[in-house]
N, C-alpha and C positions, 0 to 999 in steps of 0.2 A: 537429342535436344527435346525439352518438354513441349507439349502442345500449347497452343495459344490459350486454351481454356485453363490448363493447369497453371500457366504463368500468371494469368489474371487472378485466379483464386488465391495462389500463394502470395502474390503481391498485395492483395487485399488483407490477408492475414499479417503480412509484414507491417502494413500501416497501422493495424490495430495493436500489434505487439510492441511496435516502436512507439506508438502513442502512449502505451502503459509505461514504457521506459522514461519518456519525457515527463509525464505527470509525476512519476516517482522522484525524478531529479528535482522538480519544482517543490515537491513535498519536503524533501530533505533539506532544501536550500532556503526555505522560508520559515518565519518564526510566528506566524499567526495560527498556532494550534489551539490554544485555549487562553481565555482571559478569566481569571478568578478574582472575585471580590470577597474579602474576608473581613467581617465586622470585628472591631476590637474595642474593648472597654475596660478601663481600670480606674483607680481612684483619682487620677489627675487628668485624664483625657478620654475621649471616645471618638470613633471615626471608622475608617476602613483602610485596608491595604489592597491595592489592585495590582495583580501580577499577570502579565501577558508574556507567554513564552512558547517556544517551539521545542524541537528535539535538542538543540544545542545552546541557543542563546535566548535571553529574555530581558524584560524591563519591568521594574516595579515602581509604584507610586504610593506614597502614604498621604492619606487625606484625613486630617484630624480636626475636630470641632473644639478642641481645647488642648493646650500644650503645644510644644514645638515639634513640627513635623520634619522628618529627615528629607533630604533631596531625592530626586529620582535616581534609581540605580540600574545600571546595565550589568548583567551577570551571565556567567557560564553555568548552564543547568547542572551538569555532572560535577563541575568544580565546586558548586555551592552546596550540593547535597552531601550530608554525612553518610557514612557507611550504614545503609539501612535497607529495608525492604523496598521503599519507593525508588531508591537509586538503582537497585538490582533490576527491578521490573522495567525501569526506564531504559536501562542498558540493553535489556532483551528486546524491547520495542525497536531500538535503533538497529540492533543486529538483524532482526527479522526483515526490516525494510531494506537494509543493505543487501541481504541475500535475495530479496524480492527484486531489487534493481538488477542484480547480476543475472537472475534467471530470466527476467524480461529481455535483457540484452542478448542472452543466448537464444531465446525464442525468436527474436528478430533476426539474428544471424541464420538460424536454421530455416526460417520461412523464406528469406531472401535467397539462400543457397538452393532451396528446392524450386524456386521460380526460374533458375537458370540451369538446373541439372536434374538428374533422375536417381537420387540415392534411395529409392523407394523401399527396398528390402532391408535397410540398415537403420540404426538408431538415429542417423542423420535425417531420416525421412519424417513422416507425420508422427511417428511414435515419439521422437525427440521433442517435437513441437508440443504435443499433448503433455509430455512430462514437464517441460520448463514452464509452459503457460499455467498448468495446474498448480505447480509449486508456487509460482508468483502470486496467483490469486489466493491460495491458501495462506501463505505467509503474510500477505497484506491484510487479510481478514483477521488473522491472529493478532497482528500488531494493533489493529483498530480496537479489538476487544480488550487487549491488555492495557492499552493506553487509557481507555475509558474507565476500566476497573481501577487503574492506578490513581486516577484523578478523583473519581467518585467515592471509592471505598477505602483506598489505601492512603489517602491524605497526602498526595504529591504536592499540591499547592500549599497546604499548611506547613509541610516540611520545609519548603522553600521560604515561606514567610518567616518561620521561626529562625532559619539560618540567616536571613537577610536583616531581620529586626529582632535581635536577641533581647532588647529592652522590653519587648512585648511577648512574653512566654505564651505557650499554647493555652495556658489556663485563662488568658484574657481573650482568646479568640471566640467569636460568637457565630452568627449565621454565615453560611457560605453559599455563594452562587457561582456557577461555572457556565461560561458561554464559549462554545467551540467555534473556531474561526475557519476561514476558507481552506487553509492548509490541511486541516483535519478532514473536512468534507471532501477534499479531492481524493482521499482514500477510496471513497465510494465509486469514483470514476475508474479506478484501476481495475477493480474486479470485473465489471462488465466488458472492459476492453480485452482482458485476458480470456474471458468466456467467449467473446466474439471470435477471437483467434481460433479457438477450438471448434466452435460451431461451424465456421466457414469451411474448415477442413473436413469435418464430419459430413457435411452436405456434398462436398466434392468427392469424397471417397464413396459415398452411397451412389452418386451419379455414375461414377467410374465403374462400380460393381454392377450396376444395372445395365450399363452399356456392354460390358463383357458378357453378361448373361444373354442379352439380345443377339450378340454376335454368334454365340454358341447355338442358339435355338434353331436356326435353319438347318444346321447339321444334325441336330438331335431329331428333328421332325422329318428329315429326308427319308425316303424309302430305302430299305436295306440294300435292295438290288442296285439302286443308284449309287450308294456309298461304295459298294464292292466294285462297280464299274469304274 
C-alpha cells in the first residue's frame, strides 16, 4: 500500500488533472469562442454582420443601416464552411482538443491509480502521468495558437459570413474586429492545471529521493569495523 504522503500527493495531482478534463469538457460544449463584427458596404446598404460561434455551432446577426436585413441565423460551423483552408484548420483544432481531453482523462486515471497502488517502475507510474499531462498541455496550446491564427490571419469569420450571406460577397466586406469569449480563455486554464499535475509529482519524487539518500547515509558514514561486525 502507498504511504499517506504519496496518497495525498497523487490525489492532489488527480484533482488538477481531472480539473483540466472538466475544463476541456466545458470548452468543447460551449459556443462563446469568438464574436466577429464584419463591416459591409455596397451600393444599396451598409452595416455589419456579427457572428458568434464556437467549435461546432454559432449564431449570426445582420445589422444594416439601409436595405432589408436577413433574420438571425443558427448554423453548424463545419457544415457551413466550404472545403477550404479555414475548414481544415478548424477541424485540426477540434481534433487536438479531443485528443487533449483524452490525455487529461488518462492522466486522471493514472494519478488516481497511483494514489491507491505502487506501480512505480512501470509506465503506469509517474512517467505515464508526465507523458499524458505533457501531451494534454501541448495539444491545448497548439489548439489555442491554431484557432487564433485561423480567425486573425486565415479569415475563418469572413468565410462563415460569405457562406451565410452570399448576397454580400467578400468584396463588400470592410473592417473586421474579433472579440474572444470565455470559452476561448478557458484554454489558458487547462495548461497551468496540467503543469501543476507534473510539478506536484516532481516535488514528490525529489522528496522521496532525498529521503532515500538520508536513509543510506548512516550506513555509508558508519566505521568499516562496525559494518563488518
